[in-house]
C-alpha positions as CSV (number, residue, x, y, z in Angstrom):
1,M,-32.8,230.4,34.9
2,N,-31.0,227.8,37.1
3,T,-32.6,228.2,40.5
4,I,-29.8,226.3,42.1
5,L,-27.2,228.8,40.9
6,G,-29.5,231.5,42.4
7,K,-28.6,230.1,45.9
8,I,-24.9,230.7,45.3
9,C,-23.4,233.7,47.2
10,L,-20.0,234.5,45.8
11,G,-17.4,234.9,48.5
12,T,-14.9,237.6,47.7
13,V,-12.1,237.3,50.3
14,Q,-9.7,236.1,47.5
15,F,-10.4,239.4,45.7
16,G,-8.7,241.4,48.4
17,L,-6.3,239.0,50.2
18,D,-4.0,236.0,49.5
19,Y,-6.4,233.7,51.3
20,G,-6.9,229.9,51.7
21,V,-4.7,227.0,52.7
22,T,-5.0,225.4,49.2
23,N,-4.9,228.7,47.2
24,T,-1.7,228.6,45.1
25,R,-2.7,231.4,42.7
26,G,-2.8,234.2,45.3
27,M,-5.1,237.2,45.2
28,V,-7.4,237.4,42.1
29,R,-6.4,240.3,39.8
30,P,-8.9,243.1,39.5
31,A,-9.4,242.6,35.7
32,E,-10.2,238.9,36.4
33,V,-12.6,240.0,39.2
34,R,-14.6,242.0,36.6
35,E,-14.8,238.9,34.4
36,I,-15.9,236.8,37.3
37,L,-18.7,239.2,38.2
38,K,-19.9,239.4,34.6
39,L,-20.0,235.6,34.4
40,A,-21.8,235.4,37.8
41,V,-24.5,237.8,36.7
42,S,-25.1,236.0,33.4
43,A,-25.4,232.7,35.2
44,G,-27.9,233.9,37.7
45,I,-25.6,234.2,40.7
46,G,-26.9,237.4,42.3
47,K,-25.3,237.5,45.8
48,L,-21.9,238.7,47.0
49,D,-20.3,238.2,50.4
50,T,-17.5,240.6,51.4
51,A,-16.0,242.4,54.4
52,A,-14.1,245.6,55.3
53,A,-11.4,243.3,56.7
54,Y,-10.9,241.5,53.3
55,G,-8.1,243.8,52.2
56,K,-9.2,245.9,49.2
57,S,-12.1,243.5,48.3
58,E,-14.8,246.2,48.7
59,E,-12.8,248.7,46.6
60,I,-12.1,246.2,43.8
61,L,-15.8,245.1,43.8
62,G,-16.7,248.8,43.5
63,L,-14.9,249.0,40.2
64,S,-17.8,247.0,38.7
65,D,-21.5,247.9,38.5
66,L,-22.9,245.9,41.5
67,K,-26.6,246.9,41.0
68,G,-27.4,243.4,39.8
69,F,-26.2,241.9,43.1
70,K,-27.3,241.6,46.7
71,V,-24.2,242.6,48.7
72,Y,-23.6,241.4,52.2
73,T,-20.6,242.8,54.2
74,K,-19.0,242.9,57.7
75,F,-17.6,246.0,59.3
76,Q,-14.3,246.1,61.1
77,H,-14.3,245.0,64.8
78,P,-15.9,247.9,66.8
79,P,-13.8,249.9,69.3
80,E,-14.1,249.1,73.0
81,T,-14.7,252.7,73.8
82,G,-16.3,255.7,72.1
83,I,-19.7,256.4,70.6
84,I,-20.6,253.2,68.9
85,G,-23.4,254.8,66.9
86,D,-21.1,257.2,65.1
87,W,-18.6,254.3,64.4
88,V,-21.3,252.1,62.9
89,R,-22.7,255.0,60.7
90,T,-19.2,255.8,59.5
91,N,-18.4,252.2,58.6
92,A,-21.6,251.8,56.7
93,E,-21.0,255.0,54.7
94,E,-17.4,253.9,53.9
95,S,-18.5,250.5,52.8
96,L,-21.2,251.9,50.6
97,R,-18.8,254.4,49.1
98,R,-16.2,251.7,48.3
99,L,-18.9,249.4,46.8
100,G,-20.6,252.2,44.9
101,L,-24.0,251.3,46.4
102,E,-26.8,253.1,48.1
103,K,-27.9,250.2,50.2
104,L,-26.5,247.0,51.7
105,S,-28.6,243.8,51.6
106,G,-27.1,242.7,54.9
107,V,-24.5,243.6,57.5
108,Y,-23.1,240.9,59.7
109,V,-21.7,241.4,63.2
110,H,-18.2,239.8,62.8
111,S,-18.2,237.9,66.1
112,P,-20.8,236.9,68.7
113,D,-18.4,238.3,71.4
114,E,-19.1,241.8,70.1
115,L,-22.8,241.4,71.0
116,L,-22.2,239.7,74.3
117,S,-19.8,242.6,75.4
118,S,-20.9,245.7,77.3
119,Q,-21.2,247.4,73.9
120,G,-23.5,244.7,72.5
121,S,-26.9,246.4,72.9
122,S,-25.5,249.8,71.7
123,L,-24.0,248.0,68.6
124,F,-27.3,246.3,67.7
125,R,-29.3,249.5,68.3
126,A,-26.9,251.4,66.0
127,L,-27.4,248.8,63.3
128,T,-31.2,249.0,63.7
129,D,-30.9,252.7,63.2
130,L,-29.1,252.1,59.9
131,K,-31.9,249.7,58.9
132,D,-34.5,252.3,59.8
133,L,-32.7,254.8,57.6
134,G,-32.8,252.3,54.6
135,L,-29.0,251.9,54.4
136,I,-29.1,248.2,55.2
137,E,-31.9,245.7,54.6
138,K,-31.0,243.0,57.2
139,I,-28.9,242.8,60.4
140,G,-27.0,239.5,60.7
141,V,-24.5,237.7,62.8
142,S,-21.7,235.3,61.8
143,V,-21.2,232.4,64.2
144,Y,-19.1,229.3,64.5
145,H,-21.3,227.2,66.8
146,P,-25.1,226.5,66.9
147,E,-25.2,227.3,70.6
148,Q,-23.9,230.8,69.8
149,L,-26.8,231.5,67.4
150,D,-29.4,230.2,69.9
151,R,-28.0,232.4,72.7
152,L,-27.9,235.6,70.5
153,L,-31.4,235.0,69.1
154,S,-32.7,234.9,72.7
155,E,-31.4,238.5,73.1
156,Y,-31.5,240.1,69.6
157,P,-34.1,240.0,66.7
158,F,-31.7,239.2,63.9
159,Q,-32.9,238.7,60.3
160,L,-29.8,237.0,58.9
161,A,-27.3,234.4,60.1
162,Q,-24.1,232.9,58.5
163,F,-22.5,229.7,59.8
164,P,-20.1,226.9,58.7
165,L,-21.6,223.9,57.0
166,S,-20.0,221.1,55.0
167,I,-20.1,217.4,54.3
168,L,-17.6,217.1,57.3
169,D,-19.1,219.8,59.5
170,Q,-22.8,218.9,60.0
171,R,-23.2,220.4,63.5
172,F,-25.9,222.9,62.4
173,L,-28.1,220.2,61.0
174,G,-28.8,218.6,64.4
175,G,-32.4,218.5,65.7
176,D,-34.9,221.0,64.3
177,R,-32.5,223.9,64.4
178,L,-32.8,225.0,60.8
179,S,-36.6,224.8,60.8
180,R,-36.8,226.7,64.1
181,W,-34.5,229.5,62.9
182,K,-36.5,229.8,59.6
183,G,-39.6,230.0,61.8
184,L,-38.1,233.1,63.3
185,G,-37.8,234.7,59.9
186,L,-34.0,234.3,59.5
187,E,-32.3,234.2,56.2
188,L,-29.7,231.5,56.5
189,H,-26.3,231.5,54.7
190,A,-23.9,228.5,54.8
191,R,-20.2,229.1,54.5
192,S,-17.0,227.0,54.5
193,V,-18.6,224.4,52.2
194,F,-15.2,223.6,50.7
195,L,-13.4,224.0,54.1
196,Q,-10.9,226.4,52.4
197,G,-10.5,224.1,49.5
198,T,-9.3,221.1,51.6
199,L,-12.3,219.0,50.6
200,L,-11.4,219.5,47.0
201,T,-7.8,218.3,47.6
202,E,-6.2,214.9,47.8
203,A,-5.0,214.0,51.3
204,D,-1.4,213.6,50.3
205,A,-1.4,217.2,48.8
206,L,-2.5,218.8,52.1
207,P,-0.1,220.3,54.7
208,D,1.3,217.9,57.3
209,F,-1.2,219.3,59.9
210,F,-4.0,217.3,58.2
211,H,-2.3,213.9,58.3
212,P,-4.1,212.7,61.5
213,W,-7.4,213.0,59.6
214,T,-6.4,211.1,56.4
215,G,-9.0,208.5,57.3
216,Y,-11.8,211.1,56.6
217,W,-10.3,211.8,53.2
218,K,-10.2,208.1,52.3
219,R,-13.8,207.7,53.2
220,L,-14.6,210.9,51.3
221,I,-12.9,209.6,48.1
222,E,-14.7,206.2,48.5
223,W,-18.1,207.9,48.9
224,R,-17.5,210.1,45.8
225,R,-16.4,207.1,43.7
226,S,-19.4,205.1,44.8
227,L,-21.7,207.8,43.5
228,N,-19.6,208.9,40.6
229,V,-19.8,212.5,41.7
230,S,-17.2,215.2,41.2
231,P,-15.4,216.8,44.2
232,V,-17.2,220.1,43.7
233,G,-20.6,218.4,43.2
234,S,-20.0,216.2,46.3
235,C,-19.5,219.3,48.4
236,L,-22.3,221.4,47.0
237,Y,-25.2,219.1,46.0
238,P,-26.1,218.0,49.6
239,I,-26.1,221.5,51.0
240,L,-27.9,223.2,48.1
241,G,-30.6,220.6,48.5
242,I,-31.4,221.7,52.1
243,P,-34.6,223.8,51.8
244,Q,-34.0,226.0,54.8
245,I,-30.6,227.2,53.4
246,D,-31.1,230.4,51.5
247,A,-27.5,230.9,50.2
248,V,-24.3,229.0,50.0
249,V,-21.2,231.2,50.3
250,L,-18.2,230.0,48.2
251,G,-15.0,231.6,47.1
252,V,-13.3,231.2,43.8
253,D,-9.6,231.6,43.0
254,G,-10.2,232.6,39.4
255,L,-12.6,232.6,36.4
256,A,-11.9,229.0,35.5
257,H,-12.9,228.0,39.1
258,L,-16.3,229.7,38.7
259,E,-16.8,228.2,35.3
260,D,-16.2,224.7,36.8
261,I,-18.7,225.4,39.5
262,I,-21.4,226.7,37.1
263,R,-20.8,223.6,34.9
264,T,-21.2,221.3,37.9
265,L,-24.4,223.0,39.1
266,T,-25.9,223.0,35.6
267,E,-25.9,219.2,36.0
268,Y,-27.2,219.4,39.6
269,S,-28.8,216.3,41.1
270,E,-30.1,215.8,44.6
271,L,-27.7,214.1,47.0
272,E,-28.2,213.3,50.6
273,M,-25.9,214.6,53.3
274,P,-23.4,211.7,54.0
275,A,-23.9,211.1,57.7
276,E,-20.9,208.7,57.7
277,L,-18.6,211.7,57.0
278,A,-19.8,213.9,59.9
279,C,-16.9,215.0,62.0
280,E,-17.1,216.7,65.5
281,D,-13.4,217.3,65.8
282,K,-13.2,221.1,66.0
283,E,-9.5,221.1,65.4
284,L,-10.3,219.9,61.9
285,I,-13.6,221.6,61.0
286,L,-12.8,225.1,62.4
287,P,-10.0,226.7,60.3
288,Y,-9.3,229.3,63.0
289,L,-7.9,226.4,65.1
290,W,-5.6,225.1,62.4
291,K,-1.9,225.1,63.4
292,L,-0.2,225.6,60.0
293,Q,3.4,226.4,59.4
294,K,3.9,229.9,57.8
């Protein structure tokens, strides 16, 4: 079995929503989702990342037998008032029902702000109760900045963290962060490795918003050509080679896309993270700041 493929966690937002700035195919059809899941299992890809907010993603996943997968999800944003414990338990039961599972491998808190609010301690306690009941294995948090994770870990004993990491966005690699977090027992998942597909796209095919950063794309193309590496391989090889990273979350827009990824990783070779491509410009590396025309 290809151990590199075992580090892939299949993102499923495209199964429930028309998602991604470079996605021209729209939402993946349920019949194709079933074929994607069959291929993933046969290739040794055993993790799925989903969320209650991803349209009908959980329901569509639940049409297939998911017992061969570790499934990680996020609940909806919690209410500002009310009994948070009841809300968490209801959301867990609804996700499990939609997915056809008895246990979730992990549940992420959607936003650090939810834990830093007045409801934060109640939210974490309610998730801990679910863990004690055996409904979830690990409690996690999804963050955008390294400082957010450090602050939250000073207050809450998480077991799981998800954060953006790509050949452009290397902020989480600074210092000894990854080793320190692993030392605390965290399972670490990297997301946004393709930056919504923009890192697989030629600069002149991107929306006008990205034009100020065409210099990055030129350097990216030159770097790839110098190493004779494919776009997919150039994005995945450096990150999959980081020993502290337990999983790399990546979405696919169809069966052919997954086939291409599997082919690429079957030929995996070690590749250093290109320090010359590191970008600190948050307007580029954080998609929630993108100002795109609808």
